[in-house]
N, C-alpha and C positions, 0 to 999 in steps of 0.2 A: 596211171592208177589214181583214183580220187584220194585226196588227203583225208576224207572222212570215211575211208574204208581201210581197216587195218586187220591184219591177221598175224599172230605170233604164238609161239609155244610159251605157256605160262612159266615164269621164272621159278615159281615155287614147286611146280610139278611138270616135268617134261612129257608126261603122258597126257596132259591136258592142253588142247589148242584153244586159243581165244580169237574170236572174229567179231569185229564191230562194223555194222552196216549203218552208217549215218549219212545217207545221201540218196539221191534219186536212183531208180533201178533202170539200167539200160544205157543207151548211147550217151546221154548227157550226164551220167553219173557212174555207177558201178556196172561194168559190163559182165556178162556171163564168163567171158574169157579171163578177165581180171580175177573173178571169183574162183574159177577153176585153178588157175595158177597158184593163188594164195592158199587154197585148201591143200593142194599137193605139197606146197612148201612146209606145211605143218608136220609132214612125215607120219610116222607110225604112232599116232595118238589114240587113246582109248575113249576120250571124251572131248567134245567140242562145245565150248560155251559161246553161243551166238547171241549178240546183243543188237537190238534193232531200234532205231528211231528214224523212220523214213516215211515220206509222203507218197511213195509208190513209184510207178513208172510203167515200163513195157511188160506186157503179159508174158511174151516169149522168153525174155531174159529171166523173169522171176521163176517161170516154170523150169528153166534149165538149172537155176540155182537150187531150187527145191530138189530136183532129181540128183544133182551132184551130191547134196547132203544125204539123201536117202540111200544112195549107193555106198556111202562111206561106212566102214565097219564100226566107227566110233559111235558112242551114245551122244545124241544131240540134245543139248539143254539150251532152250531159247528163253531170253528175257526181253520183253518189250519195255524198253526204258522209258518211253513217253508215248509215242504214236507209231503204230503199224497200220498204215493206211493203204488202201488200194492194193496194188501188186505186192507191196511189202508183206501183206498178210499171207500171201501164197508161200513166201519163203519161210515165214514163221511156222507154217503147217508141217514143215519137215522135222520139227522138234519131237523127240520122244517125251519130253517134258517141256511145257510152255508155261512160263511164269509171267504174271503182270502185277506191278505195284498197283495199289488202289487208285493212284492218280494217273494211270496209263489208259489208253483207249485203242480200239481197233475200228477201222472203217472198211466195210465190205460193200461192194456195189458192182453192177454190171460193167463189162468192158465197153469202151467207146473207141470209135475210129475217127481220126483226124483227117479231113479232106481239104485240099486247097487246089483250085483249078477248075477245069471243065471236064465233066464225065458224062458218058451216055447212061441211059436208064439201066442198061444191062450191066455196066460197070458198077453202078450204085447198088444194084441188087446183089452182085457178086460180093461187094464189100459188106453188105448187111449179112449175107450168109456166112462169110468168114468170121464176122463179129459174133454171130450165134455159135459158131464152132469154138471160138475162144471161150465163150460163156460155158459151154458144155465141159470143156477141159477144166475150167476153174471149179465148177460144181463137183466134178470127180475128185479134184485135189482136196477141196474142203471136206468132201464126204469121206475121204480116207481117215480123217481125224474126228470129225463131229458125227455123232450118232443120229443124224438127221436124214430125211428122205431128200432126193434131188428136188422135189417140189418145194419142200420147206426151205432148203438152201436158196433155191431160185427166188422165193418170196423175199428173203433177207436181202439178196442182191438187188432185186427190183426196187426195194425201198431205200437204197443207199443208206445203210444202217450203221450208226455209230454204236459201239458196244463198250460199256465200262468193263473193268476187269471182272466184276461179279457176273455181269450179263454174258460175257464171253465164256465164262466157266459154265453157266447155266445152259448155254447153247452147245457146249462141247468144243469150242474153239481154243480153250485154254484149260490149264489144269490146277493152277495155284495162284492165290492172291497174296501179295506181300504187303504188309501194313506200311503206311507212310509214317516215318518217324520225324523227319525234319523238313520235308518239302511239302508245299501245298500248291497244286496247279490252279491257276486262275484263268478262266476261259470266258471269252466274249462269245456267248452262245449265238448272238445274232449274226456273227461272221462265219459260222460253221455251216458247210453244206450238209445235205442229207438229214436224216431223222436223229435229232439229239435225244437221248434217252430221258424219259420223264423224271426218273430218279435224279439225274444230274441237274435238270432244270430246277427241281425243288430244292436240292441242296445248295445250288448257287444262289437262288433267290433268298433262302433263309440266312445265308452267310453274309449277304450284301456285298459279295466280292466285286471289286471294280473290274472294268474291261481289262483284257489281257494286255500286258506290255509287249512291245515289239520283240523283246528277247525271250518271251515265254515259248515253250516248246510247241504248244498248240497253235499259236499265232504264226510261228515259223512254218509249221507244216501246211497250214492253209495258204500262206503266201507262196510257198514252194509249189503247191498244186496249181495255183493260178498261173505262176510263171511257166510251169511245164506246158500248159496249153499253148502259150505264146510260142515257146521254142519248138514244139512239135508242129504247129501250124506252119512255121517258117520252112519246114522241110517238105511239106506237101502231104502225100498220102501215107499215113502211118497208123498202126493199130497200137493202142496202149490203154491202160486204165487210169482214170483220174476223175475225181468227183466234179 
């Protein structure tokens, strides 16, 4: 089990389970089986506090984790601590309540398939069709939370859209914004894939914030996404989400 995935019953209240997902989703990080075992270990809790800071990963693993949480009788309270990107947003959608600090973000985009080797035209068409099926399942999962049409969600995915906390609430992907009291996220906008919200561009330009340091959450997330491409490609033909 990944050292950045933890689950435990809260010391202050045995009816509350705490889960932290701070890693890639799937084979190279938190597997669905790891997740299922740890959720079962929580026992008879009435509330699960799920905290997320993840660059994403495999669609199938994320959907399994989503369904594991939705089947659980406990109320699911999700907090996006910094970044819920790619497949990690699917897990976040399991929340009965989804909270984001002002300096947290979500990234939603279409699934992608990693291919390595030689394939026939028919095999490539099959892979494209399967990727479209993953997309349909993602749209259905987002649509269970956000009051948007499949076409509207599809447009958001196609644009590889970064959402601030406020924008995530406006679109229906989150429920509450937490004010930032002591932390200030510094983001190197040029390094981020997808569409960076204009409001964030203006705020960063006005503040004159320097480029993000290597230790900043956003920079770590982008670096993890790039590394994920390399790792997936080394295995050959796999389906996953990554910007």
